[in-house]
Structures are given as C-alpha cells and as structure tokens.
C-alpha positions as CSV (number, residue, x, y, z in Angstrom):
1,M,-26.0,32.8,-65.4
2,K,-23.0,30.5,-64.8
3,N,-21.8,32.9,-62.4
4,K,-25.1,33.2,-60.5
5,Y,-25.2,29.3,-60.3
6,L,-21.0,29.2,-59.2
7,V,-22.2,31.8,-56.2
8,K,-25.6,29.8,-55.2
9,Y,-23.0,26.5,-54.9
10,S,-20.4,27.9,-53.4
11,L,-22.6,29.6,-51.1
12,E,-24.3,26.0,-50.5
13,F,-20.9,24.1,-49.6
14,L,-19.6,27.0,-47.9
15,V,-22.5,26.1,-45.6
16,I,-22.4,22.4,-45.5
17,V,-18.6,22.8,-44.7
18,L,-19.6,25.4,-41.8
19,G,-22.3,23.6,-40.6
20,V,-19.8,19.7,-40.3
21,S,-17.5,22.5,-39.0
22,V,-19.4,24.1,-35.8
23,S,-20.8,20.2,-35.3
24,F,-17.4,18.8,-35.2
25,Y,-16.3,21.4,-32.6
26,L,-19.5,21.2,-30.6
27,S,-19.1,17.5,-30.8
28,E,-15.2,18.2,-29.3
29,I,-16.2,20.6,-26.8
30,S,-18.7,17.9,-25.4
31,K,-16.2,15.4,-25.6
32,K,-13.9,17.1,-23.7
33,R,-16.7,18.1,-20.9
34,D,-17.2,14.3,-20.2
35,L,-13.5,13.4,-20.4
36,K,-13.1,16.0,-17.6
37,V,-16.0,15.1,-15.8
38,L,-15.0,11.5,-15.9
39,S,-11.3,12.4,-14.6
40,I,-12.9,14.6,-11.6
41,S,-14.7,11.1,-10.6
42,I,-12.1,9.2,-11.1
43,Q,-9.4,11.3,-9.0
44,Q,-12.5,11.6,-6.1
45,N,-12.4,7.9,-6.3
46,L,-8.8,7.7,-6.0
47,L,-9.1,10.0,-3.2
48,N,-11.5,8.1,-1.1
49,E,-9.5,5.1,-1.5
50,V,-6.6,7.2,-0.5
51,I,-8.4,7.8,2.6
52,E,-9.1,4.1,3.2
53,I,-5.4,3.2,2.8
54,E,-4.9,5.8,5.5
55,K,-7.0,4.1,8.0
56,Y,-5.1,0.6,7.3
57,I,-1.4,2.3,7.1
58,K,-2.2,3.6,10.9
59,E,-3.1,0.2,11.7
60,R,-0.6,-1.9,10.1
61,E,2.3,0.9,11.2
62,N,1.2,0.6,14.9
63,A,1.3,-3.3,14.6
64,F,4.7,-3.7,12.7
65,F,6.7,-1.5,14.9
66,S,5.3,-2.7,18.0
67,D,6.5,-6.2,16.8
68,T,9.5,-5.0,16.1
69,K,10.1,-3.6,19.4
70,T,9.5,-6.7,20.7
71,I,11.7,-9.1,18.5
72,I,14.8,-6.5,19.7
73,A,13.7,-7.2,23.2
74,L,13.7,-10.7,22.8
75,Q,17.2,-10.4,20.9
76,N,18.7,-8.3,23.5
77,K,20.7,-10.2,26.2
78,K,20.5,-7.2,28.3
79,F,16.8,-6.4,28.2
80,N,15.2,-6.4,31.7
81,L,13.4,-9.8,32.0
82,D,10.6,-8.4,34.2
83,S,9.8,-6.0,31.1
84,L,9.3,-9.0,29.1
85,R,5.8,-9.2,31.0
86,L,5.2,-5.5,29.6
87,L,5.9,-6.3,26.1
88,N,2.4,-7.4,23.8
89,R,2.0,-10.2,21.6
90,V,5.4,-11.5,22.2
91,T,4.1,-15.1,20.4
92,V,2.5,-13.5,17.5
93,T,5.4,-11.9,17.0
94,L,7.9,-14.8,17.2
95,F,5.3,-17.5,15.7
96,N,3.9,-15.6,13.0
97,Y,3.9,-12.7,10.4
98,R,1.8,-9.3,9.5
99,G,1.0,-9.6,6.1
100,F,0.4,-6.3,3.7
101,S,-3.1,-6.1,2.0
102,P,-4.2,-2.4,1.2
103,P,-7.4,-1.6,-0.6
104,N,-6.7,-0.9,-3.8
105,S,-9.1,-2.0,-6.3
106,V,-9.9,1.1,-7.7
107,Y,-6.3,2.0,-8.6
108,N,-5.8,-1.8,-10.1
109,S,-9.2,-1.2,-12.2
110,L,-8.0,2.0,-13.4
111,V,-4.7,0.3,-14.7
112,S,-6.6,-2.7,-16.1
113,D,-9.0,-0.6,-18.3
114,G,-6.6,2.0,-19.0
115,N,-8.8,5.0,-17.4
116,L,-5.5,5.8,-15.5
117,G,-4.4,7.8,-18.2
118,L,-7.4,10.2,-18.3
119,I,-5.6,12.0,-15.3
120,E,-3.6,15.1,-16.7
121,S,-1.4,15.4,-13.6
122,S,2.3,13.4,-14.5
123,K,3.1,13.8,-10.7
124,I,0.0,12.2,-9.4
125,K,0.3,8.6,-12.1
126,E,4.3,9.0,-11.3
127,E,3.4,9.1,-7.3
128,L,0.7,6.5,-8.0
129,S,3.1,4.1,-9.6
130,K,5.9,4.7,-7.1
131,M,3.3,3.6,-3.8
132,H,1.2,1.0,-5.9
133,I,4.3,-1.0,-7.5
134,Q,8.0,0.3,-6.1
135,H,6.7,0.6,-2.5
136,F,4.1,-2.1,-2.6
137,Y,6.4,-4.6,-4.2
138,H,9.5,-3.5,-1.4
139,I,7.2,-4.4,1.4
140,K,5.7,-7.6,0.3
141,S,9.0,-9.1,-0.7
142,N,10.2,-8.4,3.1
143,V,6.7,-9.7,4.4
144,E,8.0,-13.3,2.6
145,D,11.4,-12.7,3.7
146,E,9.9,-12.7,7.5
147,N,7.6,-15.6,6.9
148,I,10.3,-17.7,5.7
149,A,12.1,-16.8,9.0
150,K,9.2,-17.4,10.9
151,K,8.7,-21.1,9.4
152,K,12.3,-21.9,10.3
153,I,11.8,-20.2,14.2
154,V,8.4,-22.5,14.5
155,D,10.0,-25.4,13.1
156,Y,12.8,-25.2,15.4
157,F,10.4,-25.0,18.5
158,Q,8.1,-27.6,17.1
159,L,11.7,-29.9,17.2
160,N,13.3,-28.9,19.6
161,Y,10.6,-27.5,22.5
162,P,7.3,-28.7,21.5
163,K,5.8,-28.4,24.3
164,F,6.8,-24.7,25.2
165,F,5.5,-24.1,21.6
166,L,1.9,-25.6,22.1
167,D,1.7,-23.9,25.6
168,G,2.6,-20.6,23.2
169,Q,-0.2,-21.1,20.8
170,F,-2.8,-22.8,22.4
171,S,-2.6,-22.9,26.1
172,E,-3.1,-20.3,29.0
173,K,0.5,-18.5,29.3
174,S,1.8,-18.5,32.6
175,E,3.1,-15.2,34.3
176,N,6.6,-15.9,33.3
177,Y,5.9,-17.8,29.7
178,N,7.7,-14.6,28.2
179,I,10.8,-15.1,30.6
180,E,11.2,-18.6,30.0
181,L,10.9,-18.0,26.4
182,K,13.8,-15.4,26.7
183,K,15.9,-17.6,28.5
184,I,15.6,-20.1,25.7
185,I,16.3,-17.8,23.1
186,N,19.6,-16.6,24.8
187,T,21.1,-20.3,25.1
188,E,20.2,-21.1,21.3
189,L,22.5,-19.8,18.8
190,T,20.8,-21.1,15.5
191,L,17.5,-19.9,17.3
192,Q,19.2,-16.4,17.8
193,S,20.5,-16.5,13.8
194,F,16.5,-17.0,12.8
195,I,15.3,-14.7,14.9
196,H,18.0,-12.0,13.6
197,E,16.9,-13.0,9.9
198,K,13.4,-12.3,11.1
199,R,14.1,-8.8,12.5
200,V,16.3,-7.7,9.3
201,A,13.1,-8.3,7.2
202,M,10.6,-6.8,9.7
203,I,13.1,-3.5,9.7
204,L,13.1,-3.3,6.0
205,K,9.2,-3.9,6.0
206,N,9.1,-0.8,8.1
207,G,11.5,0.9,5.7
208,G,9.5,0.4,2.9
209,L,6.2,1.2,4.6
210,K,7.4,4.7,5.8
211,R,8.2,4.8,1.7
212,Y,4.8,4.1,1.1
213,N,3.0,6.4,3.6
214,N,5.1,9.5,2.4
215,S,3.8,8.5,-1.4
216,L,0.1,8.4,0.4
217,I,0.4,11.5,1.9
218,K,1.6,13.6,-1.4
219,I,-1.3,11.3,-3.6
220,K,-3.6,12.8,-1.2
221,K,-2.7,16.2,-1.4
222,L,-2.1,16.2,-5.0
223,L,-5.5,14.9,-5.9
224,S,-7.2,17.2,-3.2
225,D,-5.9,20.4,-4.9
226,N,-6.6,19.1,-7.8
227,L,-10.3,18.6,-7.1
228,L,-10.4,22.2,-5.5
229,K,-9.1,24.0,-8.5
230,S,-11.8,21.7,-10.8
231,K,-14.4,23.6,-8.6
232,L,-13.5,26.7,-9.2
C-alpha cells in the first residue's frame, strides 16, 4: 500500500516538475524571440539613422572642404588675385564658422535606456562608440577652436576695418571686394596669425570628419549584413 502511494505521489511530483520545467522553457524561448525581434528593430532604426547621417555628412563635407580651400587661398600670398572672384562664400568662411550636429537621437536614446546592449555584435557597438563619442568629440572640439579663431578675426576687423566688415556682412559686395580683402590680409601680420589659427582648426576638423565617415560606412555595412542574416 505504501509503495502504491509512493509511486502515485512520485508521479504527481514528476508531472508538476515537468510542467514547471516546460513552462519555464517555453517562457525562455518566448523571451529570446521577443528580444531578437527587439534587437532587429533597434538595428533597423539605427540603420535608418545612419542613412540620415550620410546625407548630413555629404552636405557638411562639401561645406567644410570648400571653406578650407577658401581659407588657404586667402592665406596664400602667391594666389592669383583675379581667381579670388571665383571663390564662394569668402566672408562666410572668414567671419563665420560651420558647426557639426548630425542626427543621433536614436543612438542617444538607446544609450540612455540601456537597450544598446541588446545588440549582440561587439563590432557594431565598438564602431558606434568610436563614431558617436571619439570622432564626434574630435570634430566638436575643433569646431570650438575654429569659432574662437573666428571671433578674433571678427574683432580685428570690427576694430580696424569696421566699414569693410559691415560691407562684407550686410551690404552689396562689389566685384573687387575679395581682392581688397586679400590685400588687407597680406599686409596685416596679426590678422594672418588669426587666419592661420582658424585654418589649423578647420584642417583638424576635416580629418575628424573623415574618420567619422569611415566609421559610418563600417556601421552601415555591419548593420545591413546583420539584418540580412536575420531574414534568412
């Protein structure tokens, strides 16, 4: 009789244990499936943001390198004065600066809520960190340095050539404005040093942008490959 009850309760206990184990197993499968779906969604959102950043980078790249070409021309004493008429945005390059604010709300949101960890690829996370932190900081710090140099140039013109500065900012510029501007720069050593300071910051900024873009290309490929594998 005792053996009969022992077998009965043992079977019942086994059924309960198996039931709990199966339930736990199915729950884990469901959880893993949900996390995988969420990870795919996160990577797709990041890829969409990368595509938006690509568009922004192309615009910034054109502006940054055009500005650098102009500032080098203004520095070069052997530069053909007539060629200055062909340069674009001379006063914008000299009296202003270009910032850098790529769209990164998706990445920032993932970092703040901890969901970036749901991406299994360490390569993607490492490259994202390089781009959004290391390369971004490099660009921003040089943008700040360029802005400091720009302020020095503006102050110098406002103090020594106020009418010329106003003509360049708010008035209709004559055909010879850039040539006259170049003549002033060629004769003012202090001004040349401020322009050199701005040029150095711009060149370093351009280098940071290249590294930022290289990371962007790598991230786009890694995300695209991962998403393609998830569909197979």
